[in-house]
N, C-alpha and C positions, 0 to 999 in steps of 0.2 A: 399963177398959175392956178390959184381956186377958181378964178374965172374961166380961163381956158378950157378946165377939166368939168366945170359945169355948163359950161356952152357947149363943148362937145355932147355931152350927156343927153341936152337939153335941146339939140337940134338934130341928132342922128335917131332916129326912131326904132323901136326895139325890134327885133324879127324871130319870131317863134318857130320853129320846125324849119331850121333851113335858110336861106335866101340871103341876102346882101350882107358881105360883111363889115362889120361896124370899126374901123380902123384909126387908130390912134398913136402919131407921129411923133417922138421927142427928139428930135434934132440937137442933143448935148445942150437942152434949154435951164438942167439940172445944174451946171457948173458955176453958176451963179450961187447956188445955194452951199454953204458950208456943210461939212461931211453929217453933222448930227440931223441936219435937217432933211436928208436925204434919201434916208430909211424911214421917215413918215410916208414919203412921195411915194417909194416901193410899196409900202402895205398899202396904200391910197390904189393903188395900182392893182394888188393884188386881191383886193375886198371889193370895189366897186365897179372894175373893168374888166372881171373873171370872163365876159363874154365877148369880147373885144380882142381884134389881134393890135397889139403893141409891139410896135417896133422904137425901142430907147437905143440911141447910138452913142454912145459915151467916146469921147476922143483921148481922155484925160484915164491913164493905165490903172491909176490907183479906183477910181470911180468903178472904172469896169469892174476889176477885181471885187470891190465893194459887192456893187450890183450882182454880181454873180455869186458871190458867199449867200447874199440874203434869197435869193431866189431860187439856188438849184435845188433845195428839199422841195419844190414844188413840184419837181418833175414838167413845168408845163410851159419852160423855157428854151431855145435854142439858142446858141452862141455860135456867133461866126466869126469872121476875120476879114476887115477889107484890106485888101493890099491893092499896091500901083507895079503895073510891071513894067519894065523898064523899055524903054523905046529908043527909037532913033529919034536925034535931034530934027526937030520941024515936026514932028510926028504927033497925034494924040495920045495921050496915056490910056492905058487899057485897064481895065480893074480885073481883079480876083478875085474871088469868094472863096473860103473854104472853112471847113467845119472847124471849130475851135476845141481843141480837148486838150489842152494841157498848156500852161504859160512856158512851160519850157520849149514848147515847140513854136515860139514865136521868133521870129526873126531878129537879131541884134540890132536891128537900125529902127524897130517900135520901141 
């Protein structure tokens, strides 16, 4: 993880006054860390990647809840849920992205 973050920072030029967005996508790469090591990664994202667009894609519900609880006070994060719409057999799945406002609003299947 440290090499990935350092490589992203070193290989992406800083842009002042607008310009290209610096994007960091973490597609559930933190799932291999125990919970006590995930908070320091969130802290690192808040401190070192403030001017980046960070997409954190957790698949684990407990990890999502922990990340949300930790980042809510910053008011810098947006929480969305990605669902799969039912389709007919043989057709492609259709994604649905919705705002996430409460854990009570999640479908029971998730």
